[in-house]
A tleap script that builds the chain and sets N, CA, C and O, in Angstrom:
source leaprc.protein.ff14SB
mol = sequence {
  NGLN VAL GLN MET VAL GLU SER GLY GLY GLY
  VAL VAL GLN ALA GLY GLY SER LEU ARG LEU
  SER CYS VAL ALA SER GLY ARG THR LEU VAL
  ASN VAL ASP MET GLY TRP TYR ARG GLN ALA
  PRO GLY LYS GLU ARG GLU PHE VAL ALA ARG
  THR ARG TRP THR CYS ARG GLY TYR THR SER
  ASP TYR ASP ASP CYS ALA LYS ASP ARG PHE
  THR ILE SER ARG ASP ASN ALA GLY ASN ALA
  THR TYR VAL GLU MET ASN SER LEU GLN PRO
  GLU THR THR ALA ILE TYR TYR CYS SER VAL
  HIE VAL PRO GLY PRO VAL PRO VAL GLU TYR
  TRP GLY GLN GLY THR GLN VAL THR VAL SER
  CSER
}
set mol.1.N position { 20.685 1.347 -6.924 }
set mol.1.CA position { 20.724 0.315 -5.896 }
set mol.1.C position { 21.087 0.946 -4.551 }
set mol.1.O position { 21.893 1.874 -4.484 }
set mol.2.N position { 20.489 0.435 -3.502 }
set mol.2.CA position { 20.734 0.927 -2.151 }
set mol.2.C position { 21.249 -0.227 -1.303 }
set mol.2.O position { 20.705 -1.330 -1.343 }
set mol.3.N position { 22.283 0.032 -0.549 }
set mol.3.CA position { 22.794 -0.962 0.391 }
set mol.3.C position { 22.606 -0.429 1.811 }
set mol.3.O position { 22.812 0.756 2.077 }
set mol.4.N position { 22.219 -1.313 2.703 }
set mol.4.CA position { 22.040 -0.924 4.096 }
set mol.4.C position { 22.833 -1.837 5.014 }
set mol.4.O position { 22.956 -3.038 4.774 }
set mol.5.N position { 23.360 -1.249 6.054 }
set mol.5.CA position { 24.072 -2.003 7.077 }
set mol.5.C position { 23.393 -1.732 8.409 }
set mol.5.O position { 23.328 -0.591 8.868 }
set mol.6.N position { 22.890 -2.790 9.020 }
set mol.6.CA position { 22.197 -2.668 10.300 }
set mol.6.C position { 23.118 -3.124 11.422 }
set mol.6.O position { 23.993 -3.967 11.227 }
set mol.7.N position { 22.906 -2.560 12.576 }
set mol.7.CA position { 23.665 -2.981 13.745 }
set mol.7.C position { 22.871 -2.657 15.009 }
set mol.7.O position { 21.870 -1.943 14.965 }
set mol.8.N position { 23.331 -3.189 16.116 }
set mol.8.CA position { 22.722 -2.862 17.399 }
set mol.8.C position { 21.881 -3.953 18.012 }
set mol.8.O position { 21.455 -3.827 19.160 }
set mol.9.N position { 21.629 -5.021 17.282 }
set mol.9.CA position { 20.850 -6.103 17.856 }
set mol.9.C position { 21.641 -6.844 18.918 }
set mol.9.O position { 22.842 -6.631 19.084 }
set mol.10.N position { 20.947 -7.720 19.633 }
set mol.10.CA position { 21.615 -8.491 20.663 }
set mol.10.C position { 20.624 -9.126 21.598 }
set mol.10.O position { 19.431 -9.211 21.309 }
set mol.11.N position { 21.137 -9.571 22.728 }
set mol.11.CA position { 20.314 -10.211 23.753 }
set mol.11.C position { 20.182 -9.252 24.921 }
set mol.11.O position { 21.170 -8.689 25.394 }
set mol.12.N position { 18.965 -9.075 25.377 }
set mol.12.CA position { 18.709 -8.161 26.487 }
set mol.12.C position { 17.639 -8.768 27.383 }
set mol.12.O position { 16.773 -9.507 26.913 }
set mol.13.N position { 17.699 -8.461 28.647 }
set mol.13.CA position { 16.679 -8.954 29.565 }
set mol.13.C position { 15.401 -8.121 29.449 }
set mol.13.O position { 15.433 -6.961 29.039 }
set mol.14.N position { 14.304 -8.727 29.811 }
set mol.14.CA position { 13.022 -8.011 29.785 }
set mol.14.C position { 13.135 -6.713 30.581 }
set mol.14.O position { 13.691 -6.683 31.679 }
set mol.15.N position { 12.599 -5.654 30.005 }
set mol.15.CA position { 12.694 -4.338 30.628 }
set mol.15.C position { 13.878 -3.527 30.156 }
set mol.15.O position { 13.974 -2.334 30.444 }
set mol.16.N position { 14.778 -4.164 29.435 }
set mol.16.CA position { 15.969 -3.487 28.961 }
set mol.16.C position { 15.728 -2.697 27.689 }
set mol.16.O position { 14.608 -2.608 27.186 }
set mol.17.N position { 16.821 -2.121 27.180 }
set mol.17.CA position { 16.747 -1.258 26.001 }
set mol.17.C position { 17.815 -1.642 24.982 }
set mol.17.O position { 18.865 -2.187 25.324 }
set mol.18.N position { 17.518 -1.346 23.744 }
set mol.18.CA position { 18.476 -1.498 22.657 }
set mol.18.C position { 18.281 -0.350 21.680 }
set mol.18.O position { 17.196 0.222 21.579 }
set mol.19.N position { 19.340 -0.026 20.969 }
set mol.19.CA position { 19.277 0.986 19.908 }
set mol.19.C position { 19.802 0.370 18.633 }
set mol.19.O position { 20.966 -0.023 18.546 }
set mol.20.N position { 18.927 0.289 17.642 }
set mol.20.CA position { 19.308 -0.253 16.342 }
set mol.20.C position { 19.695 0.886 15.408 }
set mol.20.O position { 19.117 1.972 15.448 }
set mol.21.N position { 20.681 0.613 14.572 }
set mol.21.CA position { 21.141 1.589 13.601 }
set mol.21.C position { 21.081 0.986 12.209 }
set mol.21.O position { 21.273 -0.215 12.021 }
set mol.22.N position { 20.811 1.849 11.240 }
set mol.22.CA position { 20.816 1.432 9.838 }
set mol.22.C position { 21.438 2.567 9.037 }
set mol.22.O position { 20.936 3.691 9.037 }
set mol.23.N position { 22.522 2.264 8.363 }
set mol.23.CA position { 23.187 3.242 7.510 }
set mol.23.C position { 23.061 2.783 6.071 }
set mol.23.O position { 23.425 1.659 5.727 }
set mol.24.N position { 22.544 3.660 5.244 }
set mol.24.CA position { 22.298 3.317 3.846 }
set mol.24.C position { 23.223 4.093 2.919 }
set mol.24.O position { 23.708 5.170 3.267 }
set mol.25.N position { 23.460 3.543 1.751 }
set mol.25.CA position { 24.296 4.210 0.749 }
set mol.25.C position { 23.871 3.737 -0.634 }
set mol.25.O position { 23.135 2.761 -0.775 }
set mol.26.N position { 24.344 4.443 -1.643 }
set mol.26.CA position { 24.108 3.989 -3.006 }
set mol.26.C position { 23.335 4.957 -3.874 }
set mol.26.O position { 23.360 4.836 -5.098 }
set mol.27.N position { 22.641 5.924 -3.265 }
set mol.27.CA position { 21.909 6.926 -4.035 }
set mol.27.C position { 21.534 8.055 -3.076 }
set mol.27.O position { 21.792 7.987 -1.874 }
set mol.28.N position { 20.920 9.091 -3.639 }
set mol.28.CA position { 20.410 10.178 -2.806 }
set mol.28.C position { 19.274 9.661 -1.944 }
set mol.28.O position { 18.319 9.067 -2.444 }
set mol.29.N position { 19.386 9.894 -0.643 }
set mol.29.CA position { 18.432 9.287 0.282 }
set mol.29.C position { 17.612 10.303 1.063 }
set mol.29.O position { 16.807 9.925 1.914 }
set mol.30.N position { 17.804 11.571 0.788 }
set mol.30.CA position { 17.121 12.587 1.572 }
set mol.30.C position { 15.609 12.459 1.458 }
set mol.30.O position { 14.908 12.608 2.460 }
set mol.31.N position { 15.092 12.191 0.277 }
set mol.31.CA position { 13.651 12.222 0.065 }
set mol.31.C position { 13.028 10.832 -0.012 }
set mol.31.O position { 12.010 10.641 -0.677 }
set mol.32.N position { 13.632 9.876 0.660 }
set mol.32.CA position { 13.054 8.541 0.700 }
set mol.32.C position { 12.594 8.239 2.116 }
set mol.32.O position { 12.995 8.903 3.072 }
set mol.33.N position { 11.752 7.233 2.234 }
set mol.33.CA position { 11.316 6.779 3.548 }
set mol.33.C position { 12.298 5.724 4.043 }
set mol.33.O position { 12.747 4.869 3.280 }
set mol.34.N position { 12.620 5.795 5.308 }
set mol.34.CA position { 13.431 4.751 5.934 }
set mol.34.C position { 12.715 4.276 7.192 }
set mol.34.O position { 12.153 5.079 7.937 }
set mol.35.N position { 12.738 2.994 7.417 }
set mol.35.CA position { 12.022 2.498 8.574 }
set mol.35.C position { 12.479 1.119 9.002 }
set mol.35.O position { 13.482 0.586 8.530 }
set mol.36.N position { 11.696 0.562 9.922 }
set mol.36.CA position { 12.014 -0.724 10.516 }
set mol.36.C position { 10.799 -1.643 10.490 }
set mol.36.O position { 9.672 -1.229 10.759 }
set mol.37.N position { 11.061 -2.885 10.162 }
set mol.37.CA position { 10.090 -3.957 10.248 }
set mol.37.C position { 10.714 -5.062 11.091 }
set mol.37.O position { 11.922 -5.063 11.326 }
set mol.38.N position { 9.896 -5.992 11.539 }
set mol.38.CA position { 10.420 -7.124 12.282 }
set mol.38.C position { 9.661 -8.391 11.910 }
set mol.38.O position { 8.507 -8.355 11.482 }
set mol.39.N position { 10.353 -9.506 12.089 }
set mol.39.CA position { 9.740 -10.797 11.811 }
set mol.39.C position { 10.089 -11.756 12.931 }
set mol.39.O position { 11.252 -12.112 13.125 }
set mol.40.N position { 9.074 -12.166 13.661 }
set mol.40.CA position { 9.254 -13.135 14.731 }
set mol.40.C position { 9.164 -14.546 14.164 }
set mol.40.O position { 8.588 -14.739 13.094 }
set mol.41.N position { 9.715 -15.526 14.851 }
set mol.41.CA position { 9.659 -16.906 14.348 }
set mol.41.C position { 8.228 -17.350 14.089 }
set mol.41.O position { 7.359 -17.222 14.950 }
set mol.42.N position { 7.998 -17.870 12.899 }
set mol.42.CA position { 6.684 -18.392 12.557 }
set mol.42.C position { 5.655 -17.343 12.209 }
set mol.42.O position { 4.486 -17.662 11.993 }
set mol.43.N position { 6.081 -16.085 12.153 }
set mol.43.CA position { 5.132 -15.004 11.854 }
set mol.43.C position { 5.571 -14.233 10.617 }
set mol.43.O position { 6.708 -14.352 10.160 }
set mol.44.N position { 4.642 -13.438 10.084 }
set mol.44.CA position { 4.965 -12.617 8.937 }
set mol.44.C position { 5.707 -11.350 9.377 }
set mol.44.O position { 5.639 -10.932 10.533 }
set mol.45.N position { 6.402 -10.769 8.434 }
set mol.45.CA position { 7.082 -9.513 8.711 }
set mol.45.C position { 6.050 -8.427 8.983 }
set mol.45.O position { 5.041 -8.336 8.285 }
set mol.46.N position { 6.306 -7.597 10.008 }
set mol.46.CA position { 5.352 -6.559 10.353 }
set mol.46.C position { 6.040 -5.219 10.531 }
set mol.46.O position { 7.227 -5.142 10.849 }
set mol.47.N position { 5.279 -4.188 10.323 }
set mol.47.CA position { 5.760 -2.812 10.417 }
set mol.47.C position { 6.024 -2.433 11.863 }
set mol.47.O position { 5.266 -2.806 12.758 }
set mol.48.N position { 7.101 -1.690 12.090 }
set mol.48.CA position { 7.413 -1.186 13.426 }
set mol.48.C position { 7.349 0.338 13.444 }
set mol.48.O position { 6.578 0.919 14.208 }
set mol.49.N position { 8.146 0.977 12.616 }
set mol.49.CA position { 8.200 2.441 12.591 }
set mol.49.C position { 8.909 2.886 11.312 }
set mol.49.O position { 9.639 2.119 10.685 }
set mol.50.N position { 8.670 4.159 10.939 }
set mol.50.CA position { 9.346 4.676 9.757 }
set mol.50.C position { 9.447 6.195 9.850 }
set mol.50.O position { 8.697 6.841 10.581 }
set mol.51.N position { 10.382 6.741 9.101 }
set mol.51.CA position { 10.466 8.184 8.918 }
set mol.51.C position { 10.138 8.470 7.464 }
set mol.51.O position { 10.628 7.797 6.557 }
set mol.52.N position { 9.313 9.466 7.259 }
set mol.52.CA position { 8.880 9.810 5.923 }
set mol.52.C position { 9.308 11.227 5.589 }
set mol.52.O position { 9.261 12.114 6.441 }
set mol.53.N position { 9.721 11.436 4.368 }
set mol.53.CA position { 10.114 12.759 3.915 }
set mol.53.C position { 8.871 13.527 3.478 }
set mol.53.O position { 8.074 13.037 2.677 }
set mol.54.N position { 8.717 14.749 4.020 }
set mol.54.CA position { 7.646 15.626 3.588 }
set mol.54.C position { 8.236 17.001 3.307 }
set mol.54.O position { 9.425 17.233 3.524 }
set mol.55.N position { 7.395 17.910 2.822 }
set mol.55.CA position { 7.867 19.269 2.535 }
set mol.55.C position { 8.303 19.990 3.803 }
set mol.55.O position { 9.020 20.988 3.731 }
set mol.56.N position { 7.882 19.502 4.952 }
set mol.56.CA position { 8.268 20.115 6.233 }
set mol.56.C position { 9.388 19.354 6.928 }
set mol.56.O position { 9.694 19.614 8.091 }
set mol.57.N position { 9.983 18.438 6.229 }
set mol.57.CA position { 11.040 17.628 6.817 }
set mol.57.C position { 10.556 16.220 7.087 }
set mol.57.O position { 9.610 15.749 6.455 }
set mol.58.N position { 11.197 15.554 8.014 }
set mol.58.CA position { 10.850 14.158 8.284 }
set mol.58.C position { 9.738 14.050 9.324 }
set mol.58.O position { 9.733 14.771 10.322 }
set mol.59.N position { 8.816 13.156 9.079 }
set mol.59.CA position { 7.804 12.808 10.065 }
set mol.59.C position { 7.972 11.342 10.431 }
set mol.59.O position { 8.630 10.585 9.718 }
set mol.60.N position { 7.374 10.950 11.544 }
set mol.60.CA position { 7.519 9.576 12.032 }
set mol.60.C position { 6.168 8.904 12.141 }
set mol.60.O position { 5.183 9.525 12.539 }
set mol.61.N position { 6.127 7.635 11.786 }
set mol.61.CA position { 4.939 6.803 11.960 }
set mol.61.C position { 5.332 5.578 12.765 }
set mol.61.O position { 6.450 5.076 12.652 }
set mol.62.N position { 4.399 5.106 13.577 }
set mol.62.CA position { 4.669 3.940 14.407 }
set mol.62.C position { 3.516 2.948 14.343 }
set mol.62.O position { 2.362 3.320 14.135 }
set mol.63.N position { 3.850 1.700 14.524 }
set mol.63.CA position { 2.821 0.719 14.843 }
set mol.63.C position { 2.255 1.073 16.212 }
set mol.63.O position { 2.980 1.543 17.089 }
set mol.64.N position { 0.955 0.846 16.389 }
set mol.64.CA position { 0.318 1.235 17.651 }
set mol.64.C position { 0.983 0.604 18.870 }
set mol.64.O position { 1.049 1.212 19.939 }
set mol.65.N position { 1.468 -0.602 18.702 }
set mol.65.CA position { 2.064 -1.293 19.848 }
set mol.65.C position { 3.498 -0.834 20.115 }
set mol.65.O position { 4.065 -1.151 21.161 }
set mol.66.N position { 4.084 -0.093 19.182 }
set mol.66.CA position { 5.476 0.313 19.330 }
set mol.66.C position { 5.626 1.764 19.780 }
set mol.66.O position { 6.648 2.123 20.366 }
set mol.67.N position { 4.633 2.593 19.517 }
set mol.67.CA position { 4.839 4.031 19.660 }
set mol.67.C position { 5.090 4.476 21.092 }
set mol.67.O position { 5.690 5.530 21.305 }
set mol.68.N position { 4.649 3.706 22.080 }
set mol.68.CA position { 4.869 4.134 23.464 }
set mol.68.C position { 6.263 3.798 23.960 }
set mol.68.O position { 6.731 4.396 24.928 }
set mol.69.N position { 6.932 2.859 23.320 }
set mol.69.CA position { 8.216 2.404 23.840 }
set mol.69.C position { 9.356 2.545 22.852 }
set mol.69.O position { 10.519 2.424 23.235 }
set mol.70.N position { 9.044 2.803 21.572 }
set mol.70.CA position { 10.069 2.922 20.551 }
set mol.70.C position { 10.127 4.365 20.046 }
set mol.70.O position { 9.104 5.042 19.943 }
set mol.71.N position { 11.340 4.819 19.732 }
set mol.71.CA position { 11.515 6.143 19.153 }
set mol.71.C position { 12.428 6.026 17.939 }
set mol.71.O position { 13.566 5.570 18.048 }
set mol.72.N position { 11.922 6.438 16.788 }
set mol.72.CA position { 12.702 6.386 15.571 }
set mol.72.C position { 13.252 7.774 15.276 }
set mol.72.O position { 12.613 8.783 15.571 }
set mol.73.N position { 14.442 7.814 14.692 }
set mol.73.CA position { 15.052 9.088 14.324 }
set mol.73.C position { 15.799 8.927 13.011 }
set mol.73.O position { 16.016 7.816 12.528 }
set mol.74.N position { 16.185 10.061 12.449 }
set mol.74.CA position { 16.852 10.089 11.141 }
set mol.74.C position { 17.954 11.131 11.222 }
set mol.74.O position { 17.769 12.186 11.827 }
set mol.75.N position { 19.080 10.846 10.626 }
set mol.75.CA position { 20.146 11.844 10.671 }
set mol.75.C position { 19.877 12.935 9.640 }
set mol.75.O position { 19.092 12.733 8.713 }
set mol.76.N position { 20.519 14.085 9.794 }
set mol.76.CA position { 20.232 15.235 8.943 }
set mol.76.C position { 20.550 14.972 7.478 }
set mol.76.O position { 19.897 15.525 6.593 }
set mol.77.N position { 21.534 14.144 7.219 }
set mol.77.CA position { 21.891 13.840 5.836 }
set mol.77.C position { 20.894 12.888 5.195 }
set mol.77.O position { 20.874 12.729 3.975 }
set mol.78.N position { 20.066 12.255 6.023 }
set mol.78.CA position { 19.026 11.378 5.500 }
set mol.78.C position { 19.451 9.970 5.201 }
set mol.78.O position { 18.634 9.171 4.744 }
set mol.79.N position { 20.717 9.629 5.443 }
set mol.79.CA position { 21.151 8.299 5.036 }
set mol.79.C position { 21.247 7.310 6.195 }
set mol.79.O position { 21.786 6.217 6.023 }
set mol.80.N position { 20.739 7.670 7.363 }
set mol.80.CA position { 20.758 6.736 8.485 }
set mol.80.C position { 19.493 6.885 9.305 }
set mol.80.O position { 18.943 7.979 9.435 }
set mol.81.N position { 19.050 5.794 9.846 }
set mol.81.CA position { 17.903 5.817 10.744 }
set mol.81.C position { 18.219 4.976 11.966 }
set mol.81.O position { 18.978 4.009 11.897 }
set mol.82.N position { 17.631 5.356 13.070 }
set mol.82.CA position { 17.879 4.692 14.336 }
set mol.82.C position { 16.544 4.446 15.023 }
set mol.82.O position { 15.598 5.218 14.862 }
set mol.83.N position { 16.479 3.377 15.781 }
set mol.83.CA position { 15.291 3.167 16.600 }
set mol.83.C position { 15.739 2.804 18.011 }
set mol.83.O position { 16.461 1.831 18.228 }
set mol.84.N position { 15.289 3.611 18.953 }
set mol.84.CA position { 15.551 3.358 20.367 }
set mol.84.C position { 14.395 2.547 20.910 }
set mol.84.O position { 13.244 2.978 20.835 }
set mol.85.N position { 14.685 1.380 21.455 }
set mol.85.CA position { 13.640 0.487 21.933 }
set mol.85.C position { 13.792 0.326 23.446 }
set mol.85.O position { 14.820 -0.153 23.925 }
set mol.86.N position { 12.781 0.720 24.179 }
set mol.86.CA position { 12.801 0.677 25.637 }
set mol.86.C position { 11.763 -0.292 26.185 }
set mol.86.O position { 10.808 -0.662 25.502 }
set mol.87.N position { 11.971 -0.689 27.421 }
set mol.87.CA position { 11.030 -1.598 28.104 }
set mol.87.C position { 10.726 -2.818 27.230 }
set mol.87.O position { 9.568 -3.190 27.039 }
set mol.88.N position { 11.753 -3.410 26.724 }
set mol.88.CA position { 11.570 -4.546 25.814 }
set mol.88.C position { 10.989 -5.746 26.546 }
set mol.88.O position { 11.291 -5.987 27.715 }
set mol.89.N position { 10.160 -6.485 25.846 }
set mol.89.CA position { 9.513 -7.666 26.395 }
set mol.89.C position { 9.815 -8.870 25.507 }
set mol.89.O position { 10.150 -8.696 24.335 }
set mol.90.N position { 9.704 -10.087 26.041 }
set mol.90.CA position { 10.028 -11.275 25.239 }
set mol.90.C position { 9.273 -11.355 23.913 }
set mol.90.O position { 9.792 -11.900 22.939 }
set mol.91.N position { 8.063 -10.823 23.868 }
set mol.91.CA position { 7.291 -10.909 22.620 }
set mol.91.C position { 7.836 -10.018 21.517 }
set mol.91.O position { 7.401 -10.115 20.370 }
set mol.92.N position { 8.779 -9.156 21.850 }
set mol.92.CA position { 9.399 -8.331 20.810 }
set mol.92.C position { 10.638 -8.988 20.227 }
set mol.92.O position { 11.327 -8.396 19.396 }
set mol.93.N position { 10.922 -10.207 20.661 }
set mol.93.CA position { 12.011 -10.966 20.053 }
set mol.93.C position { 11.716 -11.204 18.577 }
set mol.93.O position { 10.659 -11.724 18.220 }
set mol.94.N position { 12.665 -10.816 17.724 }
set mol.94.CA position { 12.453 -10.944 16.281 }
set mol.94.C position { 13.732 -10.541 15.560 }
set mol.94.O position { 14.681 -10.042 16.164 }
set mol.95.N position { 13.729 -10.768 14.276 }
set mol.95.CA position { 14.748 -10.178 13.419 }
set mol.95.C position { 14.205 -8.836 12.954 }
set mol.95.O position { 13.100 -8.755 12.418 }
set mol.96.N position { 14.978 -7.795 13.160 }
set mol.96.CA position { 14.564 -6.446 12.788 }
set mol.96.C position { 15.255 -6.053 11.487 }
set mol.96.O position { 16.476 -6.142 11.361 }
set mol.97.N position { 14.453 -5.620 10.531 }
set mol.97.CA position { 14.943 -5.279 9.210 }
set mol.97.C position { 14.793 -3.786 8.947 }
set mol.97.O position { 13.750 -3.193 9.223 }
set mol.98.N position { 15.824 -3.208 8.422 }
set mol.98.CA position { 15.769 -1.834 7.945 }
set mol.98.C position { 15.201 -1.827 6.529 }
set mol.98.O position { 15.515 -2.698 5.717 }
set mol.99.N position { 14.370 -0.843 6.247 }
set mol.99.CA position { 13.814 -0.736 4.904 }
set mol.99.C position { 14.010 0.671 4.359 }
set mol.99.O position { 13.976 1.653 5.101 }
set mol.100.N position { 14.211 0.747 3.081 }
set mol.100.CA position { 14.247 2.022 2.354 }
set mol.100.C position { 13.185 1.950 1.277 }
set mol.100.O position { 13.192 1.053 0.434 }
set mol.101.N position { 12.267 2.913 1.315 }
set mol.101.CA position { 11.192 2.974 0.323 }
set mol.101.C position { 11.414 4.200 -0.539 }
set mol.101.O position { 11.402 5.331 -0.054 }
set mol.102.N position { 11.618 3.961 -1.824 }
set mol.102.CA position { 11.828 5.052 -2.767 }
set mol.102.C position { 10.506 5.312 -3.477 }
set mol.102.O position { 10.087 4.506 -4.308 }
set mol.103.N position { 9.842 6.424 -3.166 }
set mol.103.CA position { 8.550 6.688 -3.796 }
set mol.103.C position { 8.716 7.099 -5.253 }
set mol.103.O position { 9.818 7.420 -5.700 }
set mol.104.N position { 7.628 7.083 -5.973 }
set mol.104.CA position { 7.657 7.479 -7.371 }
set mol.104.C position { 6.656 6.691 -8.176 }
set mol.104.O position { 5.904 5.888 -7.623 }
set mol.105.N position { 6.634 6.912 -9.500 }
set mol.105.CA position { 5.690 6.167 -10.358 }
set mol.105.C position { 5.852 4.650 -10.219 }
set mol.105.O position { 4.879 3.902 -10.314 }
set mol.106.N position { 7.066 4.218 -9.998 }
set mol.106.CA position { 7.334 2.793 -9.742 }
set mol.106.C position { 8.099 2.719 -8.417 }
set mol.106.O position { 9.329 2.753 -8.404 }
set mol.107.N position { 7.364 2.619 -7.303 }
set mol.107.CA position { 8.049 2.586 -5.999 }
set mol.107.C position { 8.975 1.379 -5.894 }
set mol.107.O position { 8.703 0.316 -6.450 }
set mol.108.N position { 10.061 1.566 -5.176 }
set mol.108.CA position { 11.026 0.491 -4.986 }
set mol.108.C position { 11.305 0.349 -3.498 }
set mol.108.O position { 11.449 1.343 -2.786 }
set mol.109.N position { 11.377 -0.864 -3.045 }
set mol.109.CA position { 11.661 -1.157 -1.635 }
set mol.109.C position { 12.984 -1.905 -1.539 }
set mol.109.O position { 13.221 -2.859 -2.279 }
set mol.110.N position { 13.839 -1.468 -0.629 }
set mol.110.CA position { 15.090 -2.156 -0.347 }
set mol.110.C position { 15.077 -2.631 1.097 }
set mol.110.O position { 14.484 -1.996 1.970 }
set mol.111.N position { 15.739 -3.752 1.334 }
set mol.111.CA position { 15.777 -4.345 2.668 }
set mol.111.C position { 17.199 -4.612 3.112 }
set mol.111.O position { 18.057 -4.992 2.316 }
set mol.112.N position { 17.434 -4.407 4.405 }
set mol.112.CA position { 18.709 -4.798 4.967 }
set mol.112.C position { 18.731 -6.286 5.259 }
set mol.112.O position { 17.758 -7.000 5.016 }
set mol.113.N position { 19.860 -6.739 5.784 }
set mol.113.CA position { 20.008 -8.169 6.032 }
set mol.113.C position { 19.352 -8.596 7.346 }
set mol.113.O position { 19.179 -9.790 7.592 }
set mol.114.N position { 18.993 -7.644 8.175 }
set mol.114.CA position { 18.326 -7.950 9.434 }
set mol.114.C position { 19.303 -8.054 10.586 }
set mol.114.O position { 20.461 -8.431 10.408 }
set mol.115.N position { 18.821 -7.716 11.767 }
set mol.115.CA position { 19.608 -7.862 12.991 }
set mol.115.C position { 18.724 -8.501 14.059 }
set mol.115.O position { 17.580 -8.093 14.259 }
set mol.116.N position { 19.263 -9.496 14.732 }
set mol.116.CA position { 18.477 -10.264 15.695 }
set mol.116.C position { 18.371 -9.525 17.024 }
set mol.116.O position { 19.367 -9.059 17.578 }
set mol.117.N position { 17.149 -9.430 17.517 }
set mol.117.CA position { 16.890 -8.901 18.849 }
set mol.117.C position { 16.234 -10.013 19.654 }
set mol.117.O position { 15.182 -10.529 19.276 }
set mol.118.N position { 16.858 -10.376 20.760 }
set mol.118.CA position { 16.325 -11.423 21.619 }
set mol.118.C position { 16.133 -10.857 23.013 }
set mol.118.O position { 17.066 -10.330 23.620 }
set mol.119.N position { 14.911 -10.972 23.513 }
set mol.119.CA position { 14.587 -10.471 24.847 }
set mol.119.C position { 14.288 -11.662 25.735 }
set mol.119.O position { 13.357 -12.424 25.473 }
set mol.120.N position { 15.071 -11.821 26.776 }
set mol.120.CA position { 14.899 -12.953 27.678 }
set mol.120.C position { 14.047 -12.547 28.878 }
set mol.120.O position { 14.079 -11.404 29.333 }
set mol.121.N position { 13.293 -13.509 29.368 }
set mol.121.CA position { 12.408 -13.217 30.512 }
set mol.121.C position { 13.109 -13.455 31.830 }
set mol.121.O position { 12.514 -13.260 32.890 }
savepdb mol mol.pdb
quit
């Protein structure tokens, strides 16, 4: 079992920045994927960014709309991920969820409780 604690959400004016943090525990996390999804009111949960473990270390993937303004990172121990969000706009208002994806014959996905990000115009 994996537990995650997210923090860093809040209210920010358009054009502002926020940094979300997710710290995970409960098992070895070096070789798992950690990332962020978001869910806006009335919409489905969507992918934002993730870090993936490869033989060369961690790589990053982004949603096309996020990659110019968001930067995801991972700590060396592998148990925390962060996303720096810049130039925020009202349409990015959502609950942001941390995810841990454990690959394998039976992949397992874990979710954090979510942190609210509200961007005011």
